[in-house]
C-alpha positions in Angstrom: 26.1 -10.5 8.8 23.3 -11.5 11.2 23.1 -8.3 13.3 20.7 -5.5 12.6 22.3 -2.2 11.5 19.7 -0.1 13.3 17.4 -0.5 16.3 14.3 0.1 14.3 15.2 -2.8 12.0 15.2 -5.2 14.9 11.9 -3.8 16.2 10.2 -4.2 12.8 11.5 -7.8 12.6 10.2 -8.5 16.1 6.8 -7.0 15.5 6.1 -8.2 11.9 8.3 -11.0 10.8 9.6 -12.9 13.8 7.9 -16.3 14.1 6.3 -16.7 17.5 4.0 -19.1 19.3 0.4 -18.1 19.9 1.4 -16.8 23.4 4.1 -14.6 22.0 7.1 -16.8 22.9 9.7 -16.4 20.1 10.5 -19.3 17.9 12.9 -17.4 15.8 15.6 -16.4 18.3 17.6 -14.3 15.8 17.1 -12.9 12.3 19.3 -15.7 11.1 16.6 -18.1 12.3 14.1 -16.2 10.2 16.4 -16.5 7.1 16.9 -20.2 7.9 13.1 -20.8 8.2 12.4 -19.2 4.8 15.3 -20.9 3.1 14.3 -24.3 4.4 10.7 -23.8 3.5 11.4 -22.7 -0.1 14.1 -25.4 -0.7 11.7 -28.1 0.4 10.2 -28.4 -3.1 13.6 -29.0 -4.7 15.0 -32.5 -5.5 18.0 -31.7 -3.3 16.7 -29.4 -0.6 19.9 -29.4 1.4 22.0 -27.9 -1.4 19.5 -25.2 -2.3 18.8 -24.3 1.3 22.3 -23.0 1.8 22.2 -20.9 -1.4 18.8 -19.5 -0.5 20.1 -18.7 3.0 23.2 -16.9 1.5 20.9 -14.7 -0.6 18.8 -13.7 2.4 21.8 -13.1 4.6 22.9 -9.5 5.1 19.4 -8.4 3.8 20.6 -8.7 0.2 17.4 -10.3 -1.1 14.2 -9.3 0.6 11.2 -11.5 0.1 8.0 -9.5 0.6 6.3 -9.5 3.9 3.9 -12.4 3.2 6.8 -14.7 2.5 9.0 -13.4 5.3 6.3 -13.8 7.9 4.6 -16.9 6.6 7.1 -19.2 5.0 7.8 -22.3 7.1 5.3 -21.5 9.8 2.6 -24.0 8.7 0.0 -21.3 9.1 -3.0 -21.1 6.9 -1.8 -18.0 5.0 -1.0 -17.2 1.5 2.6 -16.3 0.5 1.2 -14.2 -2.4 0.9 -10.5 -1.8 -1.7 -9.5 -4.2 -4.6 -10.8 -6.3 -7.0 -9.6 -8.9 -10.4 -11.3 -8.5 -12.6 -12.8 -11.1 -14.6 -10.7 -13.5 -17.7 -9.5 -11.8 -20.8 -10.8 -13.6 -23.6 -8.2 -14.2 -26.0 -10.2 -12.2 -27.0 -10.0 -8.5 -26.0 -13.6 -7.8 -22.7 -13.2 -9.6 -21.9 -9.9 -7.8 -22.3 -11.5 -4.4 -20.4 -14.6 -5.3 -17.6 -12.2 -6.1 -18.0 -10.5 -2.7 -17.6 -13.9 -1.0 -14.5 -14.7 -2.9 -13.0 -11.4 -2.0 -13.7 -11.9 1.7 -12.1 -15.4 1.6 -9.0 -14.0 -0.1 -8.6 -11.0 2.3 -9.1 -13.4 5.2 -5.8 -15.1 4.3 -4.0 -11.7 4.0 -4.1 -11.0 0.3 -4.8 -7.5 -1.1 -7.3 -7.6 -4.0 -8.2 -5.7 -7.1 -11.5 -5.5 -9.0 -12.7 -3.9 -12.2 -16.2 -2.6 -11.7 -16.7 -1.6 -15.3 -18.6 -4.8 -16.0 -21.6 -3.7 -13.8 -24.3 -1.9 -15.7 -24.6 1.9 -15.1 -26.9 3.5 -12.6 -30.5 3.9 -13.9 -30.2 1.1 -16.5 -33.1 -1.3 -16.8 -33.0 -4.5 -14.8 -35.0 -7.0 -16.8 -37.6 -9.2 -15.0 -37.9 -7.1 -11.9 -39.2 -3.8 -13.2 -36.5 -1.8 -11.5 -33.5 0.4 -12.3 -30.0 -0.7 -11.7 -28.2 1.0 -8.7 -24.9 1.1 -10.6 -21.3 -0.1 -9.7 -20.7 2.6 -7.1 -23.5 1.2 -4.9 -21.9 -2.3 -5.0 -18.5 -0.8 -4.2 -20.1 0.4 -1.0 -20.9 -3.2 -0.2 -17.3 -4.2 -0.9 -16.1 -1.4 1.4 -18.3 -2.7 4.2 -17.0 -6.2 3.7 -13.4 -5.0 3.9 -14.1 -3.4 7.2 -15.5 -6.7 8.5 -12.3 -8.6 7.5 -10.2 -5.8 8.9 -11.9 -6.1 12.3 -11.3 -9.8 12.4 -7.5 -9.7 11.9 -4.3 -7.7 12.6 -3.9 -6.4 9.1 -6.1 -3.9 7.4 -7.8 -4.9 4.2 -6.5 -3.4 1.0 -8.5 -3.1 -2.3 -8.2 -1.5 -5.7 -11.2 -0.5 -7.7 -10.8 0.3 -11.4 -13.3 1.6 -14.0 -12.9 2.2 -17.7 -12.8 5.8 -18.9 -15.8 5.1 -21.2 -18.2 3.7 -18.6 -21.3 5.8 -18.2 -20.8 6.1 -14.4 -17.1 7.2 -14.7 -17.9 10.8 -13.6 -19.4 9.5 -10.3 -16.5 7.1 -9.9 -14.0 10.0 -10.4 -15.5 12.1 -7.6 -16.5 9.4 -5.2 -13.6 10.0 -2.8 -14.6 13.7 -2.5 -17.0 12.4 0.2 -14.6 11.8 3.1 -17.0 9.1 4.5 -17.1 7.0 1.4 -15.1 4.1 0.0 -12.3 4.5 2.6 -11.0 0.9 2.1 -10.4 1.4 -1.7 -7.7 2.7 -3.8 -9.3 3.9 -7.0 -7.9 4.2 -10.5 -9.3 5.0 -13.9 -8.5 2.7 -16.8 -7.4 5.1 -19.5 -7.2 3.8 -23.1 -5.1 4.9 -26.0 -8.1 6.3 -28.0 -9.1 8.4 -25.0 -5.6 9.9 -24.7 -5.7 10.7 -28.4 -9.1 12.3 -28.0 -7.8 14.3 -25.0 -4.9 15.7 -27.1 -7.2 16.5 -30.0 -9.9 17.9 -27.7 -12.4 15.5 -29.4 -15.7 14.0 -28.3 -15.8 10.9 -26.1 -18.7 8.3 -25.9 -19.7 6.8 -22.6 -20.9 3.3 -23.4 -22.1 0.1 -21.9 -22.6 -2.9 -24.0 -23.7 -1.6 -27.4 -25.5 1.5 -26.1 -24.0 5.0 -26.1 -25.4 6.7 -23.0 -24.0 10.1 -23.7 -21.1 11.9 -25.3 -18.7 14.3 -23.5 -15.6 16.1 -24.4 -12.5 14.0 -23.7 -10.5 16.9 -22.4 -13.3 17.8 -20.0 -13.3 14.3 -18.6 -9.5 14.2 -18.3 -9.7 17.6 -16.5 -12.2 16.1 -14.1 -9.8 13.2 -13.3 -7.0 15.6 -12.8 -9.1 18.0 -10.6 -10.2 15.1 -8.4 -6.7 13.8 -7.9 -5.4 17.3 -7.4 -7.9 17.9 -4.7 -8.2 14.5 -3.1 -5.2 12.4 -4.3 -7.5 10.0 -6.2 -8.2 8.5 -8.6 -5.0 7.3 -10.0 -4.5 6.7 -13.7 -3.7 3.3 -15.3 -2.8 3.3 -19.0 -4.6 0.0 -19.6 -4.0 -0.4 -23.4 -0.3 0.0 -22.9 -0.4 -2.6 -20.1 -2.1 -5.1 -22.3 0.1 -4.4 -25.3 3.3 -4.8 -23.3 2.1 -7.9 -21.4 4.1 -11.0 -22.3 0.8 -13.0 -22.0 -1.4 -10.8 -24.2 -2.1 -13.8 -26.3 -3.9 -15.6 -23.5 -5.2 -13.0 -21.1 -6.7 -9.6 -20.9 -6.0 -7.3 -17.9 -8.5 -4.9 -16.5 -7.4 -4.4 -12.9 -4.3 -4.2 -10.6 -3.5 -5.1 -7.1 -4.1 -2.3 -4.5 -0.8 -0.5 -5.0 -0.7 -0.8 -8.8 2.6 -2.6 -9.4 0.8 -5.8 -10.5 -1.7 -5.6 -13.4 -3.3 -9.0 -13.3 -5.9 -11.0 -15.2 -9.0 -12.5 -13.5 -7.9 -14.7 -10.5 -4.3 -13.5 -11.2 -1.9 -13.7 -8.2 1.6 -12.5 -7.8 4.3 -12.9 -5.2 6.9 -10.1 -4.7 10.5 -9.7 -3.6 13.2 -7.1 -3.9 17.0 -7.0 -4.6 18.5 -4.6 -2.0 20.8 -2.5 -4.3 22.2 -0.6 -1.4 24.0 -3.8 -0.2 25.6 -4.4 -3.6 27.6 -1.1 -4.0 31.4 -1.6 -3.7 33.6 1.3 -2.3 30.5 3.5 -1.6 31.1 7.3 -2.0 34.6 6.7 -3.5 35.5 7.8 -7.0 35.3 4.2 -8.2 32.1 3.3 -6.4 30.0 0.9 -8.5 27.3 -1.7 -8.2 28.8 -5.2 -8.2 27.4 -6.6 -11.5 28.6 -10.2 -10.9 27.0 -10.2 -7.4 23.8 -8.7 -8.8 23.5 -11.4 -11.5 24.2 -14.2 -9.0 21.7 -12.8 -6.5 19.0 -12.3 -9.1 19.5 -15.9 -10.4 19.0 -17.4 -6.9 16.0 -15.0 -6.1 14.2 -16.1 -9.3 14.5 -19.7 -8.2 13.3 -19.0 -4.7 10.3 -17.1 -6.0 9.4 -19.8 -8.5 9.4 -22.2 -5.6 6.9 -20.1 -3.8 4.3 -20.9 -6.4 4.5 -24.5 -5.3 5.0 -23.9 -1.6 2.2 -21.4 -1.0 -1.4 -22.0 -0.1 -4.1 -20.1 -2.0 -7.5 -18.8 -0.8 -9.2 -20.1 -4.0 -8.5 -23.0 -6.3 -9.0 -20.7 -9.3 -6.1 -18.6 -8.0 -3.9 -21.7 -7.6 -4.7 -22.8 -11.1 -4.0 -19.4 -12.6 -0.6 -19.1 -10.7 0.6 -22.5 -11.7 -0.4 -22.1 -15.4 1.7 -18.9 -15.8 4.1 -18.9 -12.8 4.4 -15.1 -12.8 6.7 -13.5 -10.2 7.4 -9.9 -9.3 11.1 -9.4 -8.6 12.0 -5.8 -8.0 14.4 -3.6 -6.1 14.7 -1.5 -3.0 17.5 0.9 -2.0 17.8 2.4 -5.5 18.1 6.0 -4.2 20.7 4.9 -1.6 22.7 3.1 -4.3 22.6 6.1 -6.5 23.8 8.3 -3.6 26.6 5.9 -2.8 27.8 6.1 -6.5 27.7 9.9 -6.4 24.5 10.5 -8.5 21.6 12.8 -7.8 18.3 11.0 -7.8 16.1 12.5 -10.6 19.0 13.7 -12.8 19.5 12.5 -16.3 22.7 10.6 -15.2 20.8 8.9 -12.4 18.0 7.9 -14.9 20.6 6.5 -17.3 22.2 4.5 -14.5 18.8 3.2 -13.3 18.1 2.1 -16.9 21.4 0.1 -16.9 20.8 -1.5 -13.5 17.2 -2.4 -14.4 18.4 -3.8 -17.7 20.9 -6.0 -15.9 18.3 -7.3 -13.5 15.8 -8.0 -16.3 18.4 -9.8 -18.3 19.6 -11.9 -15.4 16.0 -12.8 -14.4 15.0 -13.9 -17.8 18.1 -16.0 -18.3 17.6 -17.6 -14.9 14.0 -18.4 -15.8 15.2 -20.0 -19.1 17.6 -22.2 -17.1 14.8 -23.2 -14.8 12.7 -24.1 -17.9 15.5 -26.4 -19.0 15.4 -28.1 -15.6 11.8 -28.1 -14.6 9.9 -27.1 -17.8 8.3 -24.0 -19.2 5.1 -22.5 -17.7 2.2 -24.5 -19.1 0.7 -21.8 -21.3 4.1 -20.9 -23.0 3.9 -20.3 -26.8 7.3 -19.2 -28.1 6.1 -17.2 -31.1 3.3 -15.4 -29.4 5.4 -14.8 -26.2 8.2 -13.2 -28.2 5.8 -11.1 -30.2 4.6 -9.2 -27.2 5.5 -5.6 -26.9 7.6 -6.1 -23.8 10.0 -8.5 -25.5 10.8 -6.2 -28.5 13.6 -4.4 -26.7 15.0 -7.5 -24.9 18.5 -8.6 -25.9 18.6 -10.9 -28.9 20.5 -13.6 -27.1 17.9 -13.7 -24.4 15.1 -14.0 -27.1 17.0 -16.8 -28.8 17.4 -18.6 -25.5 13.7 -18.4 -24.8 12.9 -19.5 -28.3 15.1 -22.6 -27.9 14.4 -23.6 -24.3 11.2 -21.9 -23.2 10.9 -19.9 -20.0 9.7 -21.0 -16.6 8.0 -17.7 -15.6 5.7 -15.7 -17.8 6.5 -12.4 -16.2 9.4 -11.7 -13.8 9.8 -8.1 -12.8 7.8 -5.7 -10.8 8.7 -2.8 -8.4 6.4 -3.0 -5.3 6.1 -0.9 -2.2 8.8 -1.9 0.3 8.1 0.4 3.2 8.3 -2.1 6.0 11.0 -4.4 4.5 13.2 -1.4 3.8 13.0 -0.5 7.5 13.7 -4.1 8.4 16.8 -4.0 6.1 18.3 -1.0 8.0 16.1 1.8 6.7 17.3 1.7 3.1 15.4 3.9 0.7 12.1 2.4 -0.3 11.6 0.8 -3.7 12.7 3.2 -6.4 11.6 6.2 -4.4 14.0 9.0 -3.4 15.1 9.1 0.2 12.2 10.6 2.2 14.1 11.9 5.2 17.8 11.7 6.1 17.1 11.2 9.8 14.4 11.6 12.5 14.3 11.0 16.2 12.1 8.7 18.2 12.0 8.1 21.9 12.2 4.6 23.4 11.0 3.6 26.9 13.6 1.5 28.6 12.9 -1.3 31.1 13.9 0.9 34.1 11.3 3.5 33.1 13.8 5.9 31.6 13.6 7.2 28.1 16.3 7.3 25.5 16.3 9.1 22.2 17.0 7.0 19.1 17.9 8.5 15.8 16.5 6.7 12.7 18.9 7.4 9.9 18.7 6.6 6.2 21.1 3.7 5.3 23.2 5.8 2.9 23.4 8.8 5.2 24.6 6.6 8.1 27.2 5.1 5.8 28.3 8.6 4.8 28.6 9.5 8.5 30.6 6.4 9.3 33.1 7.2 6.5 33.2 11.0 6.8 32.2 11.9 10.3 30.4 15.2 10.7 31.2 16.4 7.2 28.3 18.0 5.3 26.3 15.8 3.0 27.2 16.4 -0.7 24.9 18.6 -2.7 23.6 15.6 -4.7 21.7 14.3 -1.6 18.1 15.2 -2.4 14.9 14.0 -0.8 11.3 13.5 -1.8 10.2 16.9 -0.5 12.5 19.0 -2.6 12.5 16.9 -5.8 10.8 18.3 -8.8 7.7 16.2 -9.9 9.1 15.8 -13.4 12.3 14.3 -11.9 10.1 11.6 -10.3 8.5 10.9 -13.7 12.0 10.6 -15.3 13.0 8.0 -12.8 9.8 6.0 -13.1 10.0 5.9 -16.9 13.7 4.8 -16.8 12.8 1.9 -14.6 9.6 1.0 -16.5 11.4 0.1 -19.7 12.7 -3.1 -18.1 9.8 -3.9 -15.8 7.4 -6.3 -17.5 4.7 -5.8 -14.9 4.4 -2.3 -13.4 5.8 0.0 -10.7 4.3 1.3 -7.5 5.6 4.9 -7.1 4.3 8.1 -5.7 5.2 11.4 -7.4 5.2 14.0 -4.6 3.9 17.4 -5.7 4.1 20.6 -3.6 0.9 22.0 -2.2 1.3 25.2 -4.3 1.8 23.5 -7.6 -0.4 25.0 -10.3 -3.2 22.9 -11.8 -1.7 23.2 -15.2 1.7 22.0 -13.9 0.0 19.2 -12.1 -1.7 18.0 -15.2 1.7 18.1 -17.0 3.0 15.5 -14.6 0.4 13.0 -15.9 0.9 13.9 -19.5 4.7 13.5 -19.1 4.1 10.0 -17.6 2.0 9.1 -20.6 4.5 10.6 -23.1 7.5 8.9 -21.5 6.0 5.4 -21.5 4.8 4.8 -17.9 2.0 2.3 -17.3 0.3 4.5 -14.8 0.7 7.5 -12.6 0.1 8.2 -8.9 0.7 11.6 -7.3 0.4 13.0 -3.8 -0.2 16.6 -3.2 -1.0 17.9 0.3 -4.7 18.9 0.5 -7.5 19.5 2.8 -8.9 16.0 2.6 -5.8 13.8 2.7 -3.7 16.2 4.7 0.1 16.7 4.2 2.9 14.2 4.2 5.5 14.3 6.9 8.3 16.8 6.4 11.3 16.1 8.6 13.8 18.9 9.3 17.5 17.8 9.4 18.0 20.2 12.3 14.9 19.3 14.2 15.5 19.5 18.0 14.1 16.8 20.2 11.2 19.0 21.2 10.1 19.2 17.6 9.9 15.5 16.9 7.2 13.0 17.8 7.2 11.5 21.3 7.1 7.8 20.6 7.3 5.2 23.3 8.0 1.5 23.0 8.0 -1.0 25.9 10.9 -3.2 24.8 10.3 -5.7 27.5 6.7 -6.5 26.6 7.2 -6.2 22.9 4.4 -3.6 22.7 4.0 -1.5 19.6 5.0 2.1 19.5 2.4 4.4 21.0 2.1 8.2 21.4 1.7 9.3 25.0 1.2 12.6 26.7 0.1 13.8 30.1 -3.7 13.9 30.5 -5.2 17.3 31.0 -7.2 18.3 34.1 -10.9 18.7 33.6 -12.2 22.3 33.6 -15.2 23.2 35.7 -17.4 23.7 32.6 -17.2 22.1 29.1 -19.2 22.6 25.9 -20.9 19.5 24.6 -24.0 17.9 23.1 -26.3 14.9 23.9 -27.5 12.6 21.3 -30.4 10.1 21.4 -29.8 6.8 19.7 -32.6 4.3 19.3 -31.3 0.8 18.4 -34.1 -1.2 16.7 -33.8 -4.3 19.0 -33.6 -2.4 22.2 -36.6 -1.2 24.3 -34.8 1.8 25.6 -32.9 4.5 23.9 -29.2 5.2 24.5 -28.1 8.7 25.3 -24.6 9.7 24.3 -23.1 13.0 25.6 -19.8 14.2 24.1 -18.1 17.1 25.9 -15.4 19.2 24.2 -12.3 21.1 25.3 -11.6 24.4 23.5 -7.9 25.0 22.9 -6.7 28.0 20.8 -10.2 28.3 19.3 -10.4 24.6 18.3 -12.9 22.1 19.8 -11.7 18.6 20.5 -13.5 15.8 22.3 -12.6 15.5 26.0 -15.0 13.0 27.5 -18.0 10.8 26.7 -21.0 9.7 28.8 -23.2 6.8 27.6 -26.5 6.1 29.5 -29.5 3.9 29.0 -32.4 2.5 31.1 -31.6 -0.9 29.6 -29.6 -2.6 32.4 -28.4 -5.2 29.9 -26.1 -2.5 28.6 -25.0 -1.1 32.0 -21.6 -2.7 32.4 -20.2 -2.2 29.0 -21.5 1.4 28.7 -19.8 2.3 31.9 -16.6 0.6 30.7 -16.9 2.3 27.3 -17.4 5.7 28.9 -14.3 5.4 31.1 -12.1 4.0 28.3 -13.0 6.5 25.6 -12.8 9.4 27.9 -9.3 8.3 29.1 -8.2 8.1 25.4 -9.7 11.5 24.6 -7.9 13.1 27.6 -4.5 11.9 26.3 -4.8 14.2 23.3 -3.3 13.8 19.9 -5.4 12.5 17.0 -8.1 10.3 18.5 -10.1 9.8 15.3 -9.1 6.1 15.5 -11.7 5.7 18.3 -14.4 6.3 15.7 -12.8 3.9 13.3 -12.4 1.1 15.8 -16.0 1.4 17.0 -17.5 1.4 13.5 -15.5 -1.7 12.6 -17.1 -3.8 15.4 -19.6 -6.3 13.9 -22.1 -8.1 16.1 -22.2 -11.9 15.2 -26.0 -11.7 15.9 -26.4 -9.2 13.2 -26.7 -5.4 12.9 -29.6 -3.2 11.9 -30.7 -0.8 9.2 -30.7 2.8 10.4 -31.7 5.7 8.1 -31.1 3.6 5.0 -27.7 2.3 6.1 -26.7 -1.0 7.5 -25.0 -0.5 10.9 -23.2 -3.7 12.1 -23.6 -3.3 15.9 -24.6 -1.0 18.7 -21.0 -0.1 19.2 -20.7 0.9 15.5 -23.8 3.0 15.9 -22.2 4.8 18.9 -19.1 5.3 16.9 -21.2 6.9 14.2 -22.7 9.3 16.7 -19.3 10.3 18.1 -18.1 10.8 14.5 -21.1 13.0 13.7 -20.2 15.1 16.7 -16.6 15.4 15.7 -17.6 16.5 12.2 -20.1 19.0 13.5 -17.4 20.6 15.8 -14.8 20.7 13.0 -12.5 18.2 14.7 -12.9 15.8 11.7 -13.5 16.5 8.1 -15.1 13.0 7.7 -14.9 9.4 8.5 -12.1 7.3 10.0 -8.9 6.3 8.4 -8.8 4.7 4.9 -6.3 3.4 2.3 -5.2 6.7 0.9 -7.5 9.5 2.0 -7.6 10.0 5.7 -9.9 12.4 7.5 -8.1 15.7 8.3 -8.9 18.7 10.5 -6.7 21.1 12.4 -6.1 18.6 15.2 -4.7 20.3 18.2 -2.5 17.9 20.3 -2.6 18.5 24.0 0.7 19.8 25.4 2.1 20.5 21.9 1.4 22.3 18.6 -0.6 20.7 15.7 1.0 17.5 14.5 -1.3 16.2 11.8 -2.4 12.6 11.7 -1.1 9.8 13.9 -0.4 6.3 12.7 -3.4 4.1 13.6 -1.1 1.2 14.3 1.5 2.8 16.6 0.3 6.3 17.3 3.4 8.0 16.1 3.4 11.1 13.9 5.5 9.6 11.1 2.9 9.1 8.3 4.1 9.7 4.8 2.9 8.8 1.3 5.3 6.2 -0.2 4.7 4.2 -3.4 1.0 5.0 -3.4 0.5 3.9 0.2 0.3 6.0 3.4 3.1 4.5 5.4 4.4 5.0 8.9 8.1 5.7 9.1 8.2 4.5 12.7 6.5 1.1 12.8 6.4 0.4 9.0 2.5 0.1 9.0 1.2 0.5 5.5 -2.4 0.9 4.4 -1.9 -1.1 1.3 -1.5 -4.2 3.5 
């Protein structure tokens, strides 16, 4: 099959994965050309490239095996990009020079498109002595602010947003400040944040015992473990962060615990990695492997699954040799251990197609069996590769087989590893698949439940007319094809109606056979009690998960999208896409006429290097008691600024008058960096005059209640009751395409329309 099963799939391919010249001329004429490009590139490292290219192509065809976005977009293009999705950077030294060396390495990695993770526990706490300079340490949070600014710089230089994970141990003296950092809507927007929770801490929580906060050999103070746990819970209840990583469990279950210690993960948490660790990702599309879907004898084709996993492991192993790396240390680490992260997508659809309700005990048992089959096939495939190409360089049979993860592996697999070695140190991971799941025909994402059965989008045709396009979940569309207008069976459930503990059950069932970790969001209703919310995390701990991420609608992060199955066209987002020009989806509405009088305020901005001040006037429109920005005027006596201030005035005002969520204007202005350098203003570094203007407009938006805080971030976006012109309140718009399809999926705020994900 070389055709797309849904229009949105082709649009995602064209926007994100289709190989094009610099001027936009397509090189990949069809998706089959994309598959051929990937297959040829990854087969090139083989002794017989021609034979393996066909096998690789067959695995990719019909969207059965889905390499992650970095591979799909970059393989065979000769571009200077990494094919690895995620990295954990080197351990941060507790020295000023070492800290900023780490910052440089992070920038170089993000420049090539890699998401990064850092453990900030190694930096001495705030107020500690700094020997030799008679000063107090500013603490790890202050340096996280520097990383955050760097990420904005890299974001402004490329088409992808930066993605970062920050971790801190539960016994670090600054852990309380770390836990509450995201309560400030203007701080650390480019980070996901997670607490490294240890086994002794969880024991102390359950016993309501004391807990020492230490750095080095010094105990800074002692708190009650349960109070600290409640602080973590309260923060994530209120602000959706920090997440929780059970770090001792991760290290105990790591196949490589004899030669590495893990203290951080990639931005979405599915890859716990050592210093300079890197991992590539890919997914088996389970929805394509079900035979006789919705029939009494519907089942996953086990033989096809084994064959597909075997080929996918070889393809991913070849990526280690085919990829470029931002840093040599990353290349050395990857080649010494050859870890890969093979996962799944379409699990929920596959369960539906076999008549199982996601979250039920039967579905969890089936998930356990399928994940077991994948793990078994992956490990045996890697053993066969070791026979042919050699085991990974740091392989030690006795130590490898003694790890916690290998204790429940089949004995014949353990014997094969003992006798022949294994090519890849770790093999399985379940990553976010938001964009590639859309590309594959809108299959359910990763191991998440189906989010929405269907929603409607509008498409602008070449003749200027608009047509409505229904985006339907893959399994739902298949049901319709087979059963017409018959009602969906009662075992069809979605993320909005699923009980939180059902989510945990599914994550735990999959985790048993995943040697890395899982990116999954446990959706919680806004009205869940705090005690019930805490029980979700305790259940994740008790059931063997390696971490837990929840999403509960709240005043800071807003609410996830809820799509009604019976929504009329007037209730769904108005999204327009110019198919002829290949433009991305944007939200449009008719501009509103200007009233005779508007409320507003004028601000004086003095840029240090400019002789004359800049005056910024922001006028607001009042709709239903809410103020929203309507126009901006920027004036200065400095004629050097005349042309661009006039242009900026006209452009920003035009955007404001279109309505919708215009907070992205602030974000884009603040992300502009002047190559000549910025200036320090009121104790903060502002990278350009435009960024300073963006800050003034943001200040105005906050003062009028239009914004709760700064521009969009990785998980916690600014929220206010934004009143869209010509419609009712719609919540936040996607910063990439403008549509109102944002949802929290696998720990990442993801757009259901264009596939944009804030985790990169």
